[in-house]
N, C-alpha and C positions, 0 to 999 in steps of 0.2 A: 504494496498498498503503498500512494504516496500521497503527500499535498501538491499544490503549487497554486501561483497566485491566474489568480484566469487570465492572459496575451494578449488570446484572439478574440477577433468576434463567434468562433465557429462558442470555446469553450465559455463565452459570456452567452452561450442560447444555454448551453448543454446545466451553469451556474443557475439557470431561470427556472431552465422545464425541472430543473429537480425542485426549486422552490416550488415553481406550481404543483408539487405532484405530493408534494408531504404535508402543503401551507395551507391552499385550495381545492386538492381531492379530499386531501388524512380527514385537514382540520376545521373546515370549510370555512376557510375566511375568506372573504370576497373577493374574486382578482384586481378586481379595483384598487383595497387599497393593497393586492401583496409588493408588484412593484410601482419604486417612488422612484418620485422624482430626485429622489441620494443617487439610487444606481446608478446613474452615469456618471458619476463622481467616484464613488469609491473602491474602494478596491479589492476585489472579491477575488475567495477561494475556490477549491473541487480539487477534494480526493479522488484521485486514482485505483482501482480496486481491476490489477496489470493497464490491460487500457478502457477501463469505461470507469465512467463516470458516476458515484456513487455515494457524495458529497458535496456540499455546498455551505457556500460563508458570507457574508458581508462584514468589509470594518470601513471603517471612520473614523476621523479627526475632532473631535469639539474645541470650543473657546478658550474651555476653561481647564483643558491641557488633559481629556482621557485619549485613549483609545477609546475608541466604542463597537464590541464581537455586532451583530447583528447577524439575524436572519437565516441560521443556524441549522442544519438541517443535513438529515442522515437517509441514508432511502432503506422504510421499513427491511427487507431481507437485507440492510447491514448491520442494524442498529443491536449493543452486547458486544461489539470489538473491539474499542476503542476506535471507534471512527472520529466516532467529537472531541474525541479527547485531542489526537493529533493534529483535526484542526485548529481547535485551542489554540494549540503549542502551538500551533505553523501562527498563527493569528496574532500572540502575546510575541514572535520575535518580533515580526516587521514589525509593530512599532518598539516594542527592544531601535530598531533598528534604526526605526521615526526619531527617534531620541524621550519618547516617553514612556514614562515611568507608570501608569493609572492607564487600568480597562478596565469601564465598564458594561454591563448588556441590563436587558430588561430579560429578562427567564421567569421564565409559562411555568408557576409556580412545581409542578408533576415533575420541575424539572433539578428540583429547586436541589435536595441530593450530589447530584452530576455534577454541579457544579461549582456547591461547598467542598465537598471530594478534593476539585482541583483550588483549589485558596480564598475562589470568590466568597463577599459576606454581604448579608441584605441592607439595607439600607433605606430603602422605605414600603407603607404599605403597603399595600394588595391593591391592584391597579386590573381594572380587566380593559386589555386591546384589543382589537379584531375577536370579541363575546368573549377572551376566553383568560383569567386570571392571571398576573402577572406580579413580579418585583419590581426594583432597583438593586442592581449587587454591582459589587467594586473589588478591586484589586492590586495592592500597590505588586510593581514588574520589578 
């Protein structure tokens, strides 16, 4: 398994496809909410098994000094195999490479333990996003 930054239009389309499968088809997030204005300027990541894209995410930088991990998703057949952890590790490495030292994400509450094991801590009350409960989490890198 390898993780890389999406560099071509084809790789971006693969990332968008994985997001649509996980968030729109599985979790019933409205399609018009899944792809947004931030996609054009974000750094997109893909995880591959052999030559097949199996997971995706995007990274943005905030004005208050955070690398913001977003749209983290793994195709159903590949969950529970540390793919998400490797995706997060690659994103954190890129954040450090860009000279940022803090990471932020809005986690779906069902994934809290996953992020806690990776060193993230909850800093918000629960809130709804696209009809799904979330909390904001931070990690110093």
